[in-house]
C-alpha positions as MATLAB code, in Angstrom:
seq = 'MKASIGKTALAAVLALGAAGAASAGVTVNYVDSDKFADVPFAPWERKEVLDELARYFAELGKSLPAGQDLTVDVTDIDLAGREYPTSRGTRDLRVLQGGADWPIIELRYALSANGQVIRSGTAKLSDMNYLDRASRLSDNDSLRYEKRMIEEWFDKTILQKKS';
ca = [
      80.872   94.467  103.238;
      82.701   93.555  100.007;
      84.560   96.849   99.955;
      85.769   96.491  103.540;
      86.964   92.902  102.967;
      88.802   93.935   99.825;
      90.388   96.938  101.558;
      91.360   94.846  104.575;
      92.842   92.121  102.383;
      94.689   94.730  100.340;
      96.061   96.352  103.496;
      97.245   92.947  104.744;
      98.929   92.224  101.428;
     100.600   95.632  101.337;
     101.832   95.203  104.894;
     103.242   91.785  104.057;
     104.731   93.095  100.826;
     106.560   95.780  102.768;
     108.074   93.077  104.969;
     109.282   91.119  101.896;
     111.342   92.264   98.959;
     111.037   96.006   98.569;
     110.745   95.906   94.782;
     108.487   92.864   94.369;
     104.873   92.863   95.447;
     101.506   91.225   95.145;
      98.156   92.967   95.205;
      95.045   90.834   95.692;
      91.586   92.204   94.972;
      88.364   90.311   95.655;
      85.779   91.181   92.999;
      82.178   90.980   94.309;
      83.227   88.674   97.148;
      79.670   88.633   98.491;
      78.740   86.642   95.359;
      81.467   83.991   95.680;
      80.144   80.442   95.249;
      81.332   79.060   98.574;
      83.089   80.936  101.331;
      81.933   81.036  104.959;
      78.659   82.850  105.576;
      79.641   84.567  108.833;
      81.378   87.879  108.036;
      84.252   87.240  110.470;
      84.909   83.774  108.995;
      84.694   85.122  105.437;
      87.195   87.874  106.277;
      89.495   85.313  107.912;
      89.493   83.098  104.788;
      90.022   85.961  102.332;
      92.776   87.507  104.448;
      94.555   84.133  104.718;
      94.439   83.593  100.945;
      95.748   87.143  100.351;
      98.615   86.466  102.768;
      99.426   83.267  100.876;
      99.571   85.074   97.527;
     101.883   87.628   99.183;
     104.088   84.856  100.574;
     104.445   83.329   97.112;
     105.159   86.782   95.729;
     108.391   86.937   97.716;
     109.896   84.658   95.053;
     109.212   87.169   92.250;
     112.339   88.662   90.690;
     113.230   92.188   91.768;
     111.156   94.776   89.938;
     108.212   92.455   89.228;
     104.744   92.953   90.655;
     101.667   90.747   90.466;
      98.067   91.903   90.601;
      95.444   89.209   91.162;
      91.693   89.851   90.901;
      89.884   86.881   92.448;
      86.448   86.631   90.820;
      85.110   83.466   92.472;
      85.978   80.983   95.202;
      84.438   77.592   95.915;
      86.292   76.081   98.857;
      86.961   72.360   99.165;
      84.106   70.439  100.773;
      80.694   71.699  101.742;
      79.788   73.870  104.703;
      77.084   72.873  107.156;
      75.734   75.269  109.777;
      76.250   74.499  113.445;
      74.870   76.119  116.559;
      74.905   79.888  116.875;
      78.211   81.532  117.680;
      80.393   78.622  116.594;
      82.276   77.965  113.405;
      80.282   76.125  110.727;
      81.376   72.594  109.893;
      83.125   72.001  106.564;
      82.888   68.382  105.386;
      85.311   67.069  102.759;
      84.072   64.022  100.856;
      86.146   64.009   97.680;
      83.116   63.862   95.401;
      81.780   66.894   93.547;
      83.119   69.194   96.259;
      86.593   69.994   94.920;
      88.052   73.495   95.340;
      87.807   76.068   92.541;
      89.264   79.571   92.357;
      88.723   81.863   89.372;
      90.999   84.842   88.849;
      92.502   87.414   86.513;
      96.142   88.328   86.818;
      98.726   90.752   85.491;
     102.454   90.366   86.028;
     104.410   93.545   85.427;
     108.027   94.558   85.451;
     109.059   98.175   85.792;
     105.487   99.284   85.114;
     105.044   97.225   81.910;
     102.691   94.219   81.811;
     104.720   91.193   80.744;
     102.064   88.511   81.220;
      98.346   88.588   81.952;
      95.313   86.382   81.648;
      92.554   84.524   83.410;
      92.683   81.194   85.199;
      90.289   78.711   86.706;
      92.153   76.723   89.330;
      90.555   73.425   90.332;
      91.612   70.080   91.769;
      89.092   67.273   91.346;
      91.455   64.837   93.127;
      92.222   67.150   96.031;
      91.915   64.434   98.693;
      94.026   61.888   96.787;
      97.190   63.958   96.457;
      99.956   64.538   98.956;
     100.581   68.068  100.156;
     103.529   69.715  101.861;
     101.081   71.911  103.771;
      99.968   70.983  107.277;
      96.846   68.906  107.825;
      95.901   71.603  110.348;
      95.699   74.232  107.584;
      92.007   74.486  106.671;
      92.911   76.061  103.295;
      95.658   73.590  102.340;
      93.876   72.397   99.191;
      93.237   75.919   97.937;
      96.800   76.970   98.769;
      98.212   73.957   96.918;
      96.223   74.961   93.799;
      97.416   78.568   94.103;
     101.045   77.504   94.532;
     100.920   75.136   91.538;
      99.350   77.865   89.379;
     101.892   80.441   90.604;
     104.870   78.169   89.886;
     103.628   77.164   86.418;
     102.101   80.440   85.209;
     103.909   83.228   87.028;
     107.375   81.762   87.651;
     107.039   79.452   84.623;
     108.717   76.529   86.361;
     108.703   73.217   84.534;
     106.756   70.454   86.304;
];
């Protein structure tokens, strides 16, 4: 399963990258995604979440300067809230309480320009106050807290914008 999710996510990212700037691109790999701390249990929900996060990385990648590429290896995901099973065939219920259920994403990254790595490292993205902060993302976006963390990391680490 992990290989098919990774390949599907990679294909989605490559397709999106082709639609964006021709010389800038983002590749997202999910490393042992079946061992992630907290993503949906149902394979179709898991694929949906991982594909959506890969698309978001690709969207952010459109702001990379021409000639730069970003490779991200996601090594763990713990989504905001806690998931509770519901009846068969329906989406599980994710409850957000703002306690010890904040989102965490662990990753490795390499930013390259013209084939040369210009910046690389590891990061552990987390937001203990995820419910207490405003977001520009829609309340209807189930991954808004994770996306906000990714965007803040991308701006600070990859684009090196000042806060």
